[in-house]
N, CA, C and O atoms as CSV, one atom per row, in Angstrom:
chain,resi,resn,atom,element,x,y,z
A,1,MET,N,N,3.591,2.688,8.272
A,1,MET,CA,C,2.290,2.694,8.835
A,1,MET,C,C,1.490,3.741,8.293
A,1,MET,O,O,1.898,4.679,7.609
A,2,ILE,N,N,0.170,3.480,8.695
A,2,ILE,CA,C,-0.998,4.203,7.767
A,2,ILE,C,C,-2.180,3.632,8.879
A,2,ILE,O,O,-2.462,2.438,8.977
A,3,PRO,N,N,-2.657,4.449,9.493
A,3,PRO,CA,C,-3.942,4.616,10.007
A,3,PRO,C,C,-4.985,3.570,9.682
A,3,PRO,O,O,-5.181,3.516,8.468
A,4,ALA,N,N,-5.769,2.661,10.436
A,4,ALA,CA,C,-6.590,1.713,9.829
A,4,ALA,C,C,-7.851,1.573,10.837
A,4,ALA,O,O,-7.552,1.065,11.917
A,5,VAL,N,N,-9.029,1.887,10.691
A,5,VAL,CA,C,-10.626,1.369,11.772
A,5,VAL,C,C,-9.655,-0.056,12.525
A,5,VAL,O,O,-8.941,-0.801,11.853
A,6,GLY,N,N,-9.831,-0.155,13.835
A,6,GLY,CA,C,-9.200,-1.275,14.334
A,6,GLY,C,C,-10.080,-2.349,13.747
A,6,GLY,O,O,-9.522,-3.390,13.400
A,7,MET,N,N,-11.356,-2.233,13.595
A,7,MET,CA,C,-12.296,-3.751,13.415
A,7,MET,C,C,-11.221,-4.047,12.013
A,7,MET,O,O,-10.280,-4.837,11.943
A,8,ILE,N,N,-11.611,-3.358,11.251
A,8,ILE,CA,C,-11.033,-3.720,9.564
A,8,ILE,C,C,-9.295,-4.200,9.563
A,8,ILE,O,O,-8.893,-4.985,8.704
A,9,ASN,N,N,-8.616,-3.786,10.329
A,9,ASN,CA,C,-7.429,-4.156,10.722
A,9,ASN,C,C,-7.392,-5.386,11.050
A,9,ASN,O,O,-6.569,-6.185,10.602
A,10,GLY,N,N,-8.270,-5.647,11.851
A,10,GLY,CA,C,-8.094,-7.097,12.863
A,10,GLY,C,C,-8.362,-7.980,11.701
A,10,GLY,O,O,-7.531,-8.851,11.446
A,11,ASP,N,N,-9.431,-7.859,10.960
A,11,ASP,CA,C,-9.999,-8.582,9.975
A,11,ASP,C,C,-9.253,-8.861,9.057
A,11,ASP,O,O,-9.381,-9.887,8.389
A,12,ARG,N,N,-7.914,-7.571,8.789
A,12,ARG,CA,C,-7.246,-7.979,7.464
A,12,ARG,C,C,-5.997,-8.722,8.120
A,12,ARG,O,O,-5.113,-9.035,7.323
A,13,ARG,N,N,-5.817,-9.018,9.343
A,13,ARG,CA,C,-4.824,-9.685,9.898
A,13,ARG,C,C,-3.527,-9.659,9.329
A,13,ARG,O,O,-2.855,-8.636,9.457
A,14,ASP,N,N,-3.073,-10.658,8.707
A,14,ASP,CA,C,-1.714,-10.355,8.199
A,14,ASP,C,C,-1.604,-10.932,6.277
A,14,ASP,O,O,-0.705,-11.178,5.473
A,15,TYR,N,N,-3.054,-10.920,6.289
A,15,TYR,CA,C,-3.389,-11.139,4.541
A,15,TYR,C,C,-2.305,-10.593,4.130
A,15,TYR,O,O,-1.511,-9.963,4.829
A,16,SER,N,N,-2.207,-10.875,2.654
A,16,SER,CA,C,-1.447,-10.359,1.705
A,16,SER,C,C,-1.844,-9.474,0.828
A,16,SER,O,O,-2.996,-9.877,0.668
A,17,TRP,N,N,-1.732,-8.475,0.073
A,17,TRP,CA,C,-2.223,-7.037,-0.495
A,17,TRP,C,C,-2.731,-7.859,-1.810
A,17,TRP,O,O,-2.242,-8.985,-1.895
A,18,GLY,N,N,-3.537,-7.518,-2.741
A,18,GLY,CA,C,-4.104,-8.384,-3.681
A,18,GLY,C,C,-5.435,-7.908,-4.277
A,18,GLY,O,O,-6.179,-7.081,-3.750
A,19,MET,N,N,-5.636,-8.526,-5.426
A,19,MET,CA,C,-7.116,-8.344,-5.830
A,19,MET,C,C,-8.179,-9.219,-5.506
A,19,MET,O,O,-8.224,-10.426,-5.748
A,20,VAL,N,N,-8.996,-8.553,-4.967
A,20,VAL,CA,C,-10.168,-9.729,-4.619
A,20,VAL,C,C,-11.296,-9.517,-5.408
A,20,VAL,O,O,-11.225,-8.383,-5.883
A,21,PRO,N,N,-12.077,-9.968,-5.680
A,21,PRO,CA,C,-13.081,-10.220,-6.851
A,21,PRO,C,C,-14.532,-10.215,-6.067
A,21,PRO,O,O,-15.545,-9.675,-6.510
A,22,GLY,N,N,-14.430,-10.946,-4.774
A,22,GLY,CA,C,-15.625,-10.440,-4.023
A,22,GLY,C,C,-15.193,-10.172,-2.846
A,22,GLY,O,O,-14.423,-9.218,-2.740
A,23,GLY,N,N,-15.594,-10.987,-1.573
A,23,GLY,CA,C,-14.718,-10.879,-0.358
A,23,GLY,C,C,-15.670,-9.734,0.359
A,23,GLY,O,O,-16.613,-9.119,-0.137
A,24,LYS,N,N,-15.165,-9.659,1.568
A,24,LYS,CA,C,-16.146,-8.682,2.331
A,24,LYS,C,C,-16.053,-7.272,2.542
A,24,LYS,O,O,-15.001,-6.727,2.877
A,25,ARG,N,N,-17.036,-6.722,2.371
A,25,ARG,CA,C,-17.028,-5.459,2.383
A,25,ARG,C,C,-17.412,-4.218,3.537
A,25,ARG,O,O,-18.448,-4.550,4.113
A,26,TYR,N,N,-16.962,-3.078,3.974
A,26,TYR,CA,C,-17.044,-2.837,4.850
A,26,TYR,C,C,-17.709,-1.234,4.652
A,26,TYR,O,O,-17.004,-0.252,4.420
A,27,GLY,N,N,-18.930,-1.204,4.768
A,27,GLY,CA,C,-19.930,0.282,4.371
A,27,GLY,C,C,-19.650,0.528,3.108
A,27,GLY,O,O,-19.415,-0.356,2.285
A,28,ARG,N,N,-19.659,2.033,2.816
A,28,ARG,CA,C,-18.833,2.693,1.855
A,28,ARG,C,C,-17.200,2.527,1.731
A,28,ARG,O,O,-16.735,2.920,0.661
A,29,CYS,N,N,-16.408,2.071,2.551
A,29,CYS,CA,C,-14.964,2.023,2.554
A,29,CYS,C,C,-15.043,1.125,1.269
A,29,CYS,O,O,-15.891,0.310,0.908
A,30,GLY,N,N,-14.336,1.382,0.929
A,30,GLY,CA,C,-13.438,0.278,-0.797
A,30,GLY,C,C,-12.522,-0.532,-0.377
A,30,GLY,O,O,-11.590,-0.881,-1.101
A,31,ILE,N,N,-12.677,-0.942,0.879
A,31,ILE,CA,C,-11.711,-2.096,1.782
A,31,ILE,C,C,-12.117,-3.227,0.897
A,31,ILE,O,O,-13.131,-2.882,0.290
A,32,ARG,N,N,-11.627,-4.827,0.466
A,32,ARG,CA,C,-12.289,-5.709,0.453
A,32,ARG,C,C,-11.289,-6.691,0.949
A,32,ARG,O,O,-10.112,-6.626,0.595
A,33,ILE,N,N,-11.878,-7.880,2.014
A,33,ILE,CA,C,-11.081,-8.621,2.766
A,33,ILE,C,C,-11.655,-10.076,2.070
A,33,ILE,O,O,-12.852,-10.029,1.785
A,34,ASP,N,N,-11.122,-11.058,1.834
A,34,ASP,CA,C,-11.030,-12.611,1.321
A,34,ASP,C,C,-10.241,-13.370,2.011
A,34,ASP,O,O,-9.125,-13.764,1.673
A,35,SER,N,N,-11.194,-13.733,3.652
A,35,SER,CA,C,-10.615,-14.443,4.663
A,35,SER,C,C,-10.229,-15.890,3.926
A,35,SER,O,O,-9.075,-16.294,4.067
A,36,ALA,N,N,-10.809,-16.373,3.446
A,36,ALA,CA,C,-10.825,-17.920,2.657
A,36,ALA,C,C,-9.261,-17.460,1.475
A,36,ALA,O,O,-8.342,-18.277,1.530
A,37,GLY,N,N,-9.124,-16.630,0.828
A,37,GLY,CA,C,-7.711,-16.405,0.355
A,37,GLY,C,C,-7.027,-15.685,0.370
A,37,GLY,O,O,-6.262,-15.244,-0.488
A,38,ARG,N,N,-7.256,-15.386,1.665
A,38,ARG,CA,C,-5.996,-14.387,2.526
A,38,ARG,C,C,-5.800,-13.248,1.942
A,38,ARG,O,O,-4.732,-12.693,2.199
A,39,ARG,N,N,-6.699,-12.610,1.053
A,39,ARG,CA,C,-6.106,-11.574,0.321
A,39,ARG,C,C,-7.102,-10.359,0.599
A,39,ARG,O,O,-8.253,-10.568,0.980
A,40,VAL,N,N,-6.499,-8.836,0.348
A,40,VAL,CA,C,-6.706,-7.771,0.800
A,40,VAL,C,C,-6.640,-6.943,-0.461
A,40,VAL,O,O,-5.654,-6.832,-1.188
A,41,GLN,N,N,-8.052,-6.265,-0.655
A,41,GLN,CA,C,-7.698,-5.318,-1.706
A,41,GLN,C,C,-7.786,-3.965,-1.076
A,41,GLN,O,O,-8.783,-3.713,-0.399
A,42,PRO,N,N,-6.965,-3.183,-1.208
A,42,PRO,CA,C,-7.298,-1.623,-0.356
A,42,PRO,C,C,-7.993,-0.849,-1.524
A,42,PRO,O,O,-7.802,-1.342,-2.635
A,43,PRO,N,N,-8.708,0.190,-1.471
A,43,PRO,CA,C,-9.596,1.168,-1.804
A,43,PRO,C,C,-8.560,1.779,-3.274
A,43,PRO,O,O,-7.359,1.957,-3.482
A,44,ASP,N,N,-9.449,1.894,-3.813
A,44,ASP,CA,C,-8.749,2.763,-5.319
A,44,ASP,C,C,-7.669,3.477,-4.860
A,44,ASP,O,O,-6.492,3.160,-5.034
A,45,ALA,N,N,-8.248,4.853,-4.025
A,45,ALA,CA,C,-7.650,6.067,-3.460
A,45,ALA,C,C,-6.056,5.534,-2.803
A,45,ALA,O,O,-5.059,6.238,-2.965
A,46,LEU,N,N,-6.015,4.450,-2.195
A,46,LEU,CA,C,-4.843,3.916,-1.386
A,46,LEU,C,C,-3.927,3.126,-2.075
A,46,LEU,O,O,-2.762,3.170,-1.679
A,47,ARG,N,N,-4.187,2.459,-2.961
A,47,ARG,CA,C,-3.141,1.584,-4.144
A,47,ARG,C,C,-1.896,1.807,-3.947
A,47,ARG,O,O,-1.061,1.305,-3.194
A,48,GLY,N,N,-1.863,2.926,-5.001
A,48,GLY,CA,C,-0.474,3.589,-5.158
A,48,GLY,C,C,0.666,3.937,-3.591
A,48,GLY,O,O,1.872,3.758,-3.420
A,49,ASP,N,N,-0.304,4.428,-2.790
A,49,ASP,CA,C,0.299,4.818,-1.726
A,49,ASP,C,C,1.140,3.627,-0.711
A,49,ASP,O,O,2.135,3.765,0.001
A,50,ILE,N,N,0.222,2.352,-1.007
A,50,ILE,CA,C,0.848,1.071,-0.491
A,50,ILE,C,C,1.557,0.645,-1.328
A,50,ILE,O,O,2.656,0.243,-0.946
A,51,ALA,N,N,1.304,0.579,-2.452
A,51,ALA,CA,C,2.426,-0.133,-3.370
A,51,ALA,C,C,4.208,0.978,-3.113
A,51,ALA,O,O,5.375,0.588,-3.075
A,52,ARG,N,N,3.819,1.891,-3.034
A,52,ARG,CA,C,4.791,2.572,-2.703
A,52,ARG,C,C,5.459,2.398,-1.503
A,52,ARG,O,O,6.688,2.375,-1.553
A,53,ILE,N,N,4.987,2.290,-0.591
A,53,ILE,CA,C,5.027,1.847,0.768
A,53,ILE,C,C,5.977,0.253,0.697
A,53,ILE,O,O,7.163,0.146,1.010
A,54,MET,N,N,5.372,-0.504,0.364
A,54,MET,CA,C,5.854,-1.615,-0.168
A,54,MET,C,C,7.180,-1.776,-0.961
A,54,MET,O,O,8.017,-2.550,-0.497
A,55,LEU,N,N,7.468,-1.057,-2.216
A,55,LEU,CA,C,8.442,-1.016,-2.902
A,55,LEU,C,C,9.587,-0.626,-1.995
A,55,LEU,O,O,10.608,-1.271,-1.759
A,56,TYR,N,N,9.154,0.760,-1.451
A,56,TYR,CA,C,10.357,1.392,-0.574
A,56,TYR,C,C,10.653,0.138,0.658
A,56,TYR,O,O,11.835,-0.125,0.882
A,57,MET,N,N,9.508,-0.662,1.484
A,57,MET,CA,C,10.429,-1.254,2.392
A,57,MET,C,C,11.393,-2.383,1.953
A,57,MET,O,O,12.242,-2.744,2.767
A,58,ARG,N,N,11.319,-3.144,0.385
A,58,ARG,CA,C,11.972,-4.306,-0.361
A,58,ARG,C,C,13.343,-2.999,-0.117
A,58,ARG,O,O,14.304,-3.129,0.642
A,59,ASP,N,N,13.073,-1.913,-0.920
A,59,ASP,CA,C,14.453,-1.307,-1.356
A,59,ASP,C,C,15.312,-1.123,-0.251
A,59,ASP,O,O,16.412,-1.666,-0.152
A,60,THR,N,N,14.829,-0.381,0.556
A,60,THR,CA,C,15.561,0.104,1.934
A,60,THR,C,C,15.914,-0.712,3.340
A,60,THR,O,O,16.714,-0.408,4.224
A,61,TYR,N,N,15.135,-1.721,3.240
A,61,TYR,CA,C,14.879,-2.850,4.508
A,61,TYR,C,C,15.473,-4.715,3.882
A,61,TYR,O,O,15.983,-5.542,4.638
A,62,GLY,N,N,15.186,-4.950,2.285
A,62,GLY,CA,C,15.167,-5.884,2.285
A,62,GLY,C,C,13.911,-6.779,2.508
A,62,GLY,O,O,14.009,-7.948,2.881
A,63,PHE,N,N,12.492,-6.035,2.206
A,63,PHE,CA,C,11.968,-7.020,2.141
A,63,PHE,C,C,11.306,-7.571,1.500
A,63,PHE,O,O,10.605,-6.842,0.797
A,64,ARG,N,N,11.160,-8.627,1.377
A,64,ARG,CA,C,10.842,-9.727,0.222
A,64,ARG,C,C,9.505,-9.544,-0.455
A,64,ARG,O,O,8.489,-9.596,0.237
A,65,LEU,N,N,9.425,-9.323,-1.817
A,65,LEU,CA,C,8.260,-9.216,-2.356
A,65,LEU,C,C,8.569,-10.336,-3.378
A,65,LEU,O,O,9.712,-10.640,-3.722
A,66,SER,N,N,7.111,-11.085,-3.956
A,66,SER,CA,C,6.697,-12.016,-5.015
A,66,SER,C,C,7.275,-11.108,-5.981
A,66,SER,O,O,7.622,-9.947,-5.765
A,67,ARG,N,N,7.363,-11.924,-7.365
A,67,ARG,CA,C,7.404,-10.969,-8.696
A,67,ARG,C,C,6.166,-10.851,-8.883
A,67,ARG,O,O,5.892,-10.053,-9.780
A,68,GLN,N,N,5.189,-11.403,-8.319
A,68,GLN,CA,C,3.538,-11.430,-8.846
A,68,GLN,C,C,3.146,-9.874,-7.752
A,68,GLN,O,O,2.493,-8.912,-8.158
A,69,ASP,N,N,3.654,-9.987,-6.571
A,69,ASP,CA,C,3.212,-9.104,-6.089
A,69,ASP,C,C,4.208,-7.497,-6.666
A,69,ASP,O,O,3.634,-6.410,-6.603
A,70,ALA,N,N,5.711,-7.589,-7.199
A,70,ALA,CA,C,6.283,-6.326,-7.386
A,70,ALA,C,C,5.413,-5.886,-8.704
A,70,ALA,O,O,5.145,-4.686,-8.764
A,71,ARG,N,N,5.027,-6.573,-9.575
A,71,ARG,CA,C,4.230,-6.482,-10.622
A,71,ARG,C,C,3.040,-5.613,-10.067
A,71,ARG,O,O,3.012,-4.394,-10.231
A,72,LEU,N,N,2.043,-6.322,-9.388
A,72,LEU,CA,C,0.785,-5.557,-8.608
A,72,LEU,C,C,1.202,-4.041,-8.337
A,72,LEU,O,O,0.711,-3.027,-8.834
A,73,PHE,N,N,2.382,-4.176,-7.286
A,73,PHE,CA,C,2.650,-2.778,-6.926
A,73,PHE,C,C,3.201,-1.929,-7.863
A,73,PHE,O,O,3.288,-0.725,-7.623
A,74,ALA,N,N,3.645,-2.482,-9.063
A,74,ALA,CA,C,3.822,-1.465,-10.017
A,74,ALA,C,C,2.718,-0.790,-11.268
A,74,ALA,O,O,2.986,-0.010,-12.181
A,75,ALA,N,N,1.475,-1.397,-10.913
A,75,ALA,CA,C,0.293,-1.285,-12.109
A,75,ALA,C,C,-0.263,-0.629,-10.801
A,75,ALA,O,O,-0.884,0.388,-11.107
A,76,TRP,N,N,-0.260,-0.839,-9.529
A,76,TRP,CA,C,-1.310,0.173,-8.361
A,76,TRP,C,C,-0.455,1.742,-8.371
A,76,TRP,O,O,-1.102,2.756,-8.110
A,77,ASP,N,N,0.914,1.821,-8.666
A,77,ASP,CA,C,1.585,2.908,-8.601
A,77,ASP,C,C,1.703,4.025,-9.847
A,77,ASP,O,O,2.260,5.123,-9.872
A,78,GLU,N,N,0.761,3.113,-11.124
A,78,GLU,CA,C,0.648,3.715,-12.156
A,78,GLU,C,C,-1.085,4.164,-12.098
A,78,GLU,O,O,-1.515,5.256,-12.469
A,79,LEU,N,N,-1.668,3.375,-11.709
A,79,LEU,CA,C,-2.871,3.577,-11.511
A,79,LEU,C,C,-3.492,4.626,-10.343
A,79,LEU,O,O,-4.662,5.010,-10.336
A,80,ASP,N,N,-2.627,4.946,-9.514
A,80,ASP,CA,C,-2.942,5.681,-8.134
A,80,ASP,C,C,-1.888,6.706,-7.984
A,80,ASP,O,O,-1.208,6.639,-6.960
A,81,PRO,N,N,-1.642,7.640,-8.836
A,81,PRO,CA,C,-0.199,8.584,-8.962
A,81,PRO,C,C,-0.344,8.868,-7.511
A,81,PRO,O,O,-1.266,8.649,-6.726
A,82,VAL,N,N,1.031,9.515,-7.350
A,82,VAL,CA,C,0.879,10.531,-5.706
A,82,VAL,C,C,0.342,11.665,-5.903
A,82,VAL,O,O,0.196,12.301,-6.948
A,83,ASP,N,N,-0.016,11.948,-4.597
A,83,ASP,CA,C,-1.237,13.055,-4.440
A,83,ASP,C,C,-0.306,13.868,-3.313
A,83,ASP,O,O,0.800,13.542,-2.881
A,84,ALA,N,N,-1.158,15.089,-2.966
A,84,ALA,CA,C,-0.465,16.434,-2.289
A,84,ALA,C,C,0.079,15.640,-0.526
A,84,ALA,O,O,1.130,15.628,0.115
A,85,TRP,N,N,-1.265,15.093,-0.326
A,85,TRP,CA,C,-1.498,14.468,1.042
A,85,TRP,C,C,0.076,13.608,1.059
A,85,TRP,O,O,1.045,13.831,1.785
A,86,GLU,N,N,-0.064,12.747,0.167
A,86,GLU,CA,C,1.001,11.576,0.410
A,86,GLU,C,C,2.760,12.365,0.176
A,86,GLU,O,O,3.817,12.092,0.744
A,87,ARG,N,N,2.569,12.979,-0.463
A,87,ARG,CA,C,3.723,14.041,-0.205
A,87,ARG,C,C,4.417,14.874,0.984
A,87,ARG,O,O,5.559,15.079,1.395
A,88,LYS,N,N,3.228,15.206,1.278
A,88,LYS,CA,C,3.332,16.253,2.883
A,88,LYS,C,C,3.501,15.139,4.141
A,88,LYS,O,O,3.949,15.393,5.259
A,89,ARG,N,N,3.077,13.989,3.708
A,89,ARG,CA,C,3.147,12.860,4.964
A,89,ARG,C,C,4.448,12.189,4.574
A,89,ARG,O,O,4.924,11.764,5.627
A,90,GLN,N,N,5.344,11.856,3.446
A,90,GLN,CA,C,6.307,11.675,2.903
A,90,GLN,C,C,7.510,12.456,3.854
A,90,GLN,O,O,8.419,11.961,4.520
A,91,ALA,N,N,7.073,14.069,3.598
A,91,ALA,CA,C,7.996,14.846,3.530
A,91,ALA,C,C,8.018,14.890,5.570
A,91,ALA,O,O,9.033,15.186,6.201
A,92,ARG,N,N,6.869,14.579,6.128
A,92,ARG,CA,C,6.890,14.854,7.761
A,92,ARG,C,C,7.965,13.545,7.934
A,92,ARG,O,O,9.101,13.784,8.343
A,93,ILE,N,N,7.626,12.380,7.659
A,93,ILE,CA,C,8.250,11.110,7.839
A,93,ILE,C,C,10.114,11.333,7.614
A,93,ILE,O,O,11.064,11.038,8.338
A,94,ALA,N,N,10.040,11.817,6.614
A,94,ALA,CA,C,11.682,12.195,6.004
A,94,ALA,C,C,12.344,13.003,6.878
A,94,ALA,O,O,13.573,13.079,6.896
A,95,ARG,N,N,11.304,13.883,7.929
A,95,ARG,CA,C,12.326,15.304,8.382
A,95,ARG,C,C,12.315,14.073,9.798
A,95,ARG,O,O,13.481,14.075,10.194
A,96,LEU,N,N,11.671,13.289,10.482
A,96,LEU,CA,C,12.094,12.522,11.403
A,96,LEU,C,C,12.931,11.320,11.053
A,96,LEU,O,O,13.980,11.250,11.693
A,97,GLN,N,N,12.721,10.412,10.233
A,97,GLN,CA,C,13.693,9.783,9.934
A,97,GLN,C,C,15.044,9.850,9.325
A,97,GLN,O,O,15.916,8.995,9.481
A,98,GLY,N,N,15.160,11.040,8.549
A,98,GLY,CA,C,16.177,11.217,7.655
A,98,GLY,C,C,16.364,10.961,6.247
A,98,GLY,O,O,17.095,11.497,5.415
A,99,MET,N,N,15.252,9.701,6.151
A,99,MET,CA,C,15.289,9.489,4.295
A,99,MET,C,C,14.005,9.636,3.654
A,99,MET,O,O,13.029,9.656,4.404
A,100,GLU,N,N,13.808,9.748,2.351
A,100,GLU,CA,C,13.171,9.549,1.888
A,100,GLU,C,C,12.597,8.873,1.054
A,100,GLU,O,O,13.336,8.094,0.453
A,101,ASN,N,N,11.138,8.861,0.668
A,101,ASN,CA,C,10.775,7.590,-0.034
A,101,ASN,C,C,10.769,8.076,-1.470
A,101,ASN,O,O,9.895,8.813,-1.927
A,102,GLY,N,N,11.953,7.543,-2.241
A,102,GLY,CA,C,12.119,7.549,-3.702
A,102,GLY,C,C,11.527,7.727,-4.470
A,102,GLY,O,O,11.627,8.608,-5.324
A,103,TYR,N,N,9.995,6.126,-4.232
A,103,TYR,CA,C,8.578,6.142,-4.587
A,103,TYR,C,C,7.824,7.474,-5.016
A,103,TYR,O,O,7.125,7.766,-5.986
A,104,VAL,N,N,8.297,8.224,-3.783
A,104,VAL,CA,C,6.619,9.193,-3.635
A,104,VAL,C,C,7.834,10.911,-4.072
A,104,VAL,O,O,7.264,11.923,-4.479
A,105,VAL,N,N,9.117,10.905,-3.922
A,105,VAL,CA,C,9.672,12.055,-4.678
A,105,VAL,C,C,10.244,11.855,-5.915
A,105,VAL,O,O,11.090,12.578,-6.442
A,106,GLY,N,N,9.684,10.710,-6.422
A,106,GLY,CA,C,10.265,10.836,-7.746
A,106,GLY,C,C,11.761,10.372,-8.286
A,106,GLY,O,O,12.207,10.758,-9.367
A,107,GLU,N,N,12.441,9.535,-7.429
A,107,GLU,CA,C,13.803,9.408,-7.528
A,107,GLU,C,C,14.084,7.920,-8.046
A,107,GLU,O,O,15.089,7.670,-8.713
A,108,ASP,N,N,13.212,7.020,-7.728
A,108,ASP,CA,C,13.095,5.851,-7.773
A,108,ASP,C,C,12.141,5.277,-8.843
A,108,ASP,O,O,10.945,5.552,-8.935
A,109,GLN,N,N,13.086,4.143,-9.923
A,109,GLN,CA,C,11.557,3.592,-11.208
A,109,GLN,C,C,11.352,2.556,-10.295
A,109,GLN,O,O,12.096,2.234,-9.369
A,110,LEU,N,N,9.989,1.917,-10.717
A,110,LEU,CA,C,9.838,0.946,-10.459
A,110,LEU,C,C,9.981,-0.310,-11.871
A,110,LEU,O,O,9.813,-1.510,-11.650
């Protein structure tokens, strides 16, 4: 889970992550939401974070990803590498649940 502005989260609904050429914008926030296409494009700086969470959920809990989504998340992982905040966040979560996200700590390969 990642904190989100309530209005944006409400507009996002349960739409799929993806690339959105147009869509609704929210001021300076880089998110775009295409309600007609039911797709959400996260800001550049969060794409890798989201990709690594989704891939972790697939590997750990059997969350189903389409081949297209898996390729998209692999690309986002490459374009937005792990940063210090993501490592710190992952370490806090691992202390609480006893498991690490290998995509963040560098154990898993896409």
